[in-house]
C-alpha positions as CSV (number, residue, x, y, z in Angstrom):
1,X,15.1,14.8,47.6
2,X,15.6,14.0,51.8
3,X,16.3,10.2,52.2
4,X,14.3,8.1,54.8
5,X,14.7,4.7,56.0
6,X,13.0,2.0,54.3
7,X,9.9,0.9,56.5
8,X,8.6,-1.5,53.8
9,X,10.8,-3.5,51.3
10,X,9.0,-4.5,47.8
11,X,6.0,-6.5,48.6
12,X,5.7,-10.2,47.3
13,X,4.3,-10.8,44.0
14,X,1.6,-12.7,45.7
15,X,0.0,-9.6,48.0
16,X,-2.7,-7.0,46.8
17,X,-1.4,-4.6,44.2
18,X,-3.0,-1.6,42.4
19,X,-2.0,-2.1,39.0
20,X,-0.6,-4.5,36.7
21,X,1.6,-2.9,33.6
22,X,2.3,-5.1,30.5
23,X,4.3,-3.9,27.3
24,X,2.2,-4.8,23.9
25,X,5.0,-2.9,22.0
26,X,6.3,-6.2,20.6
27,X,3.5,-8.8,22.1
28,X,0.8,-7.3,19.9
29,X,3.1,-8.4,16.5
30,X,4.6,-11.7,17.6
31,X,1.6,-13.1,20.0
32,X,-1.7,-11.5,19.9
33,X,-3.2,-14.7,21.4
34,X,-0.9,-14.4,24.3
35,X,-2.0,-10.4,24.6
36,X,-5.7,-11.3,24.6
37,X,-5.5,-14.5,26.9
38,X,-3.3,-12.5,29.4
39,X,-5.9,-9.2,29.4
40,X,-8.6,-11.4,29.5
41,X,-7.5,-13.3,32.7
42,X,-6.7,-9.9,34.6
43,X,-9.2,-7.2,33.0
44,X,-11.7,-8.0,36.2
45,X,-9.0,-8.5,38.6
46,X,-6.8,-5.6,38.5
47,X,-6.4,-2.2,36.7
48,X,-4.2,-2.5,33.7
49,X,-1.5,-0.4,32.3
50,X,-0.9,-1.2,29.0
51,X,2.0,0.1,27.2
52,X,2.2,0.6,23.2
53,X,4.6,2.6,20.9
54,X,2.4,5.4,19.5
55,X,-1.7,5.9,18.6
56,X,-1.3,3.6,15.7
57,X,-0.6,0.8,17.8
58,X,-2.7,1.9,20.5
59,X,-5.2,1.4,17.9
60,X,-4.3,-2.3,17.1
61,X,-4.7,-3.4,20.9
62,X,-8.0,-1.3,20.8
63,X,-9.4,-3.5,17.8
64,X,-8.3,-6.9,18.7
65,X,-9.5,-6.6,22.6
66,X,-12.9,-5.1,21.2
67,X,-13.0,-8.4,18.9
68,X,-12.6,-10.4,21.4
69,X,-15.4,-8.7,24.0
70,X,-12.6,-7.1,26.1
71,X,-13.0,-3.4,27.5
72,X,-10.5,-1.6,26.0
73,X,-12.2,1.3,26.9
74,X,-10.8,0.6,30.7
75,X,-7.5,0.2,30.2
76,X,-5.0,2.9,30.5
77,X,-2.8,3.4,27.5
78,X,1.0,4.9,27.8
79,X,3.3,5.3,24.9
80,X,6.7,4.3,25.4
81,X,9.2,3.0,23.0
82,X,10.4,0.1,25.1
83,X,10.6,-3.9,24.5
84,X,8.7,-6.5,25.9
85,X,10.3,-7.5,28.9
86,X,8.3,-5.1,31.6
87,X,9.8,-7.1,34.6
88,X,13.4,-6.3,33.9
89,X,12.8,-2.1,33.2
90,X,9.9,-1.6,35.3
91,X,11.2,0.2,38.8
92,X,11.1,-1.5,42.2
93,X,8.6,0.1,45.0
94,X,9.4,0.5,48.2
95,X,7.7,2.5,51.7
96,X,10.0,5.0,53.6
97,X,9.5,5.9,57.5
98,X,7.3,8.9,56.6
99,X,4.6,6.9,54.6
100,X,6.0,8.1,51.3
101,X,5.9,5.3,48.3
102,X,9.4,5.9,46.6
103,X,10.0,4.2,43.4
104,X,14.2,2.8,43.1
105,X,15.8,3.5,39.6
106,X,18.6,0.8,39.2
107,X,20.4,1.2,35.9
108,X,19.6,-0.9,33.0
109,X,22.7,-3.4,31.6
110,X,21.9,-3.2,27.9
111,X,23.1,-0.4,26.2
112,X,21.4,-1.4,22.8
113,X,17.9,-0.6,25.0
114,X,18.3,2.9,26.2
115,X,14.6,3.7,26.5
116,X,14.8,0.9,29.5
117,X,16.6,3.2,32.0
118,X,14.2,6.2,30.7
119,X,11.1,4.2,32.5
120,X,11.4,4.6,36.0
121,X,11.9,8.2,35.7
122,X,8.4,8.4,33.6
123,X,6.4,6.2,35.7
124,X,7.5,8.5,39.0
125,X,6.2,11.8,36.9
126,X,2.9,9.7,36.3
127,X,2.4,8.5,39.3
128,X,3.6,11.8,41.3
129,X,5.8,9.8,43.6
130,X,9.6,10.4,44.3
131,X,12.2,8.2,42.9
132,X,15.8,7.3,44.0
133,X,18.4,6.4,41.8
134,X,20.4,3.1,42.7
135,X,23.7,2.4,41.9
136,X,23.9,-0.7,40.6
137,X,22.4,-2.9,37.7
138,X,19.2,-5.0,38.6
139,X,16.9,-6.5,36.4
140,X,13.3,-7.1,38.0
141,X,13.2,-10.5,36.8
142,X,16.3,-11.3,38.9
143,X,14.5,-10.3,42.6
144,X,12.0,-11.8,44.2
145,X,10.7,-10.7,47.3
146,X,8.9,-12.4,50.1
147,X,7.6,-8.7,51.2
148,X,9.0,-9.1,54.7
149,X,12.9,-8.4,54.1
150,X,13.9,-11.6,52.4
151,X,15.5,-11.5,48.9
152,X,16.4,-14.0,46.3
153,X,18.0,-13.9,43.3
154,X,20.8,-15.6,41.4
155,X,24.5,-14.9,41.4
156,X,24.3,-13.7,37.8
157,X,23.2,-10.5,39.4
158,X,26.9,-9.9,40.6
159,X,28.1,-11.1,37.1
160,X,25.9,-8.4,35.4
161,X,27.4,-5.9,37.6
162,X,30.5,-6.4,36.9
163,X,30.4,-6.8,33.2
164,X,28.9,-3.4,34.1
165,X,32.1,-2.1,35.3
166,X,31.2,-2.2,39.1
167,X,33.8,-3.9,41.4
168,X,30.8,-5.3,43.7
169,X,31.5,-8.5,45.9
170,X,28.1,-10.2,47.3
171,X,28.6,-8.5,50.0
172,X,28.6,-5.1,48.9
173,X,25.3,-5.8,46.5
174,X,23.7,-7.0,49.7
175,X,24.4,-3.9,51.4
176,X,22.6,-1.8,48.6
177,X,20.0,-3.9,48.8
178,X,19.6,-3.3,52.4
179,X,19.9,0.3,52.0
180,X,18.0,0.9,49.0
181,X,15.5,-1.7,49.3
182,X,15.1,-2.9,52.8
183,X,16.3,-6.4,52.3
184,X,17.8,-7.7,55.5
185,X,18.8,-11.1,54.0
186,X,19.8,-11.8,50.4
187,X,19.9,-15.6,49.1
188,X,22.1,-16.2,46.2
189,X,21.0,-19.0,44.4
190,X,22.8,-20.9,41.3
191,X,21.0,-19.6,38.0
192,X,20.1,-22.3,35.3
193,X,23.4,-22.3,33.4
194,X,22.9,-23.0,29.9
195,X,19.6,-21.2,29.6
196,X,19.3,-17.7,28.0
197,X,17.7,-16.3,30.9
198,X,19.7,-16.5,34.3
199,X,16.9,-15.0,36.7
200,X,15.6,-16.2,39.9
201,X,11.5,-16.2,38.5
202,X,12.8,-18.7,36.2
203,X,12.7,-21.5,38.9
204,X,11.3,-20.4,41.8
205,X,8.6,-17.8,43.2
206,X,7.1,-16.8,46.6
207,X,3.3,-18.1,47.1
208,X,3.4,-16.5,51.0
209,X,6.1,-15.0,52.8
210,X,7.2,-18.2,54.2
211,X,6.4,-20.6,51.1
212,X,8.8,-20.6,48.3
213,X,7.9,-23.1,45.1
214,X,10.7,-24.1,43.2
215,X,11.1,-26.1,40.3
216,X,12.1,-30.0,40.1
217,X,13.4,-32.0,36.9
218,X,13.7,-35.4,36.0
219,X,17.3,-36.3,36.5
220,X,17.0,-39.1,34.1
221,X,16.4,-36.3,31.4
222,X,18.3,-32.9,32.1
223,X,20.2,-34.3,34.7
224,X,22.6,-30.7,35.0
225,X,19.0,-28.9,35.4
226,X,18.0,-31.1,38.3
227,X,21.3,-30.9,40.1
228,X,21.3,-27.2,39.9
229,X,17.3,-26.9,41.0
230,X,18.2,-29.5,43.8
231,X,21.2,-27.3,45.4
232,X,18.9,-24.7,45.3
233,X,16.3,-26.0,47.1
234,X,18.5,-27.3,49.7
235,X,19.9,-23.8,50.3
236,X,16.3,-22.3,50.7
237,X,15.4,-25.3,53.1
238,X,18.0,-23.8,55.3
239,X,16.6,-19.9,55.1
240,X,14.3,-18.6,58.1
241,X,11.5,-16.3,57.7
242,X,9.5,-14.3,60.2
243,X,7.5,-17.0,61.3
244,X,10.0,-20.0,61.0
245,X,12.0,-21.9,58.1
246,X,11.2,-21.1,55.1
247,X,8.6,-23.7,53.7
248,X,10.0,-25.1,50.2
249,X,7.6,-26.8,47.6
250,X,8.6,-28.2,44.4
251,X,6.6,-27.9,41.4
252,X,7.5,-30.0,38.2
253,X,9.6,-28.6,35.3
254,X,10.0,-29.8,32.2
255,X,13.9,-30.8,30.8
256,X,15.6,-28.1,28.8
257,X,14.8,-28.5,25.2
258,X,15.5,-26.9,22.1
259,X,17.0,-23.6,23.9
260,X,13.8,-23.1,25.8
261,X,13.4,-23.0,29.4
262,X,9.7,-24.2,29.7
263,X,9.0,-22.7,33.5
264,X,6.3,-23.2,35.6
265,X,7.3,-20.6,38.3
266,X,7.2,-17.3,36.2
267,X,3.8,-16.8,37.2
268,X,1.2,-13.8,37.5
269,X,-0.3,-12.9,40.8
270,X,-3.5,-10.6,40.5
271,X,-5.2,-10.1,43.5
272,X,-6.2,-13.7,44.3
273,X,-6.2,-14.9,40.7
274,X,-3.1,-16.8,39.8
275,X,-1.9,-17.0,36.1
276,X,0.5,-20.1,35.5
277,X,2.0,-20.9,31.8
278,X,0.5,-23.2,29.7
279,X,2.5,-25.2,26.9
280,X,0.5,-27.3,24.7
281,X,3.3,-29.5,23.9
282,X,3.8,-30.7,27.7
283,X,2.2,-33.5,28.5
284,X,-1.1,-32.7,30.3
285,X,-0.5,-35.1,33.3
286,X,2.6,-33.0,34.5
287,X,0.7,-29.7,34.1
288,X,-2.5,-31.2,35.9
289,X,0.5,-31.7,38.6
290,X,1.5,-28.2,38.6
291,X,-1.7,-27.0,39.0
292,X,-2.1,-29.1,42.1
293,X,1.1,-28.0,43.3
294,X,-0.5,-24.1,43.3
295,X,-3.9,-25.1,44.6
296,X,-2.5,-26.4,47.6
297,X,-0.3,-23.6,48.4
298,X,-2.8,-20.8,47.2
299,X,-6.5,-22.1,48.6
300,X,-9.1,-19.9,47.9
301,X,-6.9,-18.3,44.5
302,X,-8.5,-18.6,41.0
303,X,-5.7,-20.4,38.9
304,X,-5.8,-19.9,35.2
305,X,-3.9,-21.3,32.6
306,X,-2.1,-18.8,29.6
307,X,-1.0,-19.9,26.8
308,X,2.7,-18.9,26.4
309,X,4.3,-21.2,23.9
310,X,5.4,-18.2,21.6
311,X,6.8,-16.1,24.5
312,X,8.7,-18.6,26.2
313,X,10.9,-19.4,23.0
314,X,12.1,-15.8,23.2
315,X,12.9,-16.1,26.6
316,X,10.2,-15.3,29.7
317,X,6.6,-16.4,30.4
318,X,3.8,-14.8,32.5
319,X,6.0,-12.6,35.0
320,X,8.6,-11.5,32.8
321,X,6.2,-9.7,30.4
322,X,4.2,-7.8,33.4
323,X,5.3,-5.7,36.6
324,X,3.2,-4.9,39.6
325,X,2.3,-1.7,40.6
326,X,2.1,-1.7,44.6
327,X,0.1,0.4,47.2
328,X,-1.2,3.4,44.9
329,X,-4.7,2.1,44.6
330,X,-6.1,6.0,44.7
331,X,-4.0,6.9,41.5
332,X,-6.0,4.2,39.7
333,X,-9.1,4.9,41.2
334,X,-10.3,7.4,38.4
335,X,-11.1,6.3,34.9
336,X,-8.7,5.9,31.8
337,X,-8.1,9.5,30.6
338,X,-9.8,9.7,27.1
339,X,-6.4,10.5,25.6
340,X,-3.3,8.0,26.5
341,X,0.0,9.5,28.3
342,X,3.0,10.3,25.8
343,X,5.8,9.3,28.8
344,X,8.6,9.7,26.4
345,X,7.8,12.1,23.5
346,X,11.8,12.8,23.0
347,X,13.1,9.9,23.7
348,X,14.9,8.3,20.5
349,X,12.3,5.1,19.5
350,X,15.3,2.6,19.9
351,X,13.9,-0.8,21.3
352,X,15.8,-4.3,21.5
353,X,14.4,-7.0,19.0
354,X,11.8,-9.7,20.2
355,X,13.7,-12.1,20.8
356,X,16.8,-10.2,21.7
357,X,20.3,-11.1,22.5
358,X,21.3,-10.4,26.1
359,X,24.9,-10.0,25.5
360,X,27.4,-12.5,27.0
361,X,26.0,-12.0,30.4
362,X,22.6,-13.1,31.7
363,X,18.9,-12.3,31.2
364,X,16.0,-12.0,28.9
């Protein structure tokens, strides 16, 4: 295919999007409550693409959603034998100089989840857009865009590429992110070491092109996480955006406990509605403070809490189980087909367990 230069890097999560993809393949079994709460919060805001393993699971989803009064007939269903962490296996999107939207197909780091690597090609065919292979490992959970050429990731991105056999340092990775994704500036932050998920979205989120929200721990309760988060905050405060210095906002984060990272930055933006994790076991006063932070940085947005107590124990929250589809609004203007689309009829049904063992390096 002819290669153009990137005129628009991946949009920020906070920008308008054409659709949201959710994988229900394992959540239907592990946490149907989360499925219902997620779909209820999104159904009237943005077209939904729901991934299920096959017809039997589609019928299971339809019964569950219909029982709760949700319009299952309005959703797009795809048959794809993949796991839960949609953000990690979903492709990236950029716009080229000639106006074309391009799907970016980076490599998956998980050999025990071969179907993850098939998803970008399958979605490119479905959405009728070109696809470009990216010669590096990149999980969507470890990449945040401000929509104007600034990217945040963690040093775990370098580790996972070395583990995959790529001899890349941060200079080479930054060059690839510039060439394929159009990022002019990449900030490598410290992951929250000791956590099972080393992605940037577990402790940071862009709430606008010049605003980043970063977790803050009480050093008296979790000194290690507090120190990492404070160093990352100091690093971010030195970054520049097109409109000036990056605005830094801190949001409280409970201490790391029992192997669980109860994040309040792993949120889901849905065209003017923000979905924020809710953990019933966390003090209500802290969660009210979280909601106040987002209300202040996102004036005019509706904020909805979604119970994430099941999925967070498996290593992720709302951003992890979802992916945005930008720009392609015309693809979702029509009503869903009466028959679901089977995107991978010949691929072996081989998915990771939930929760899965991410191996010695990185990620959900």
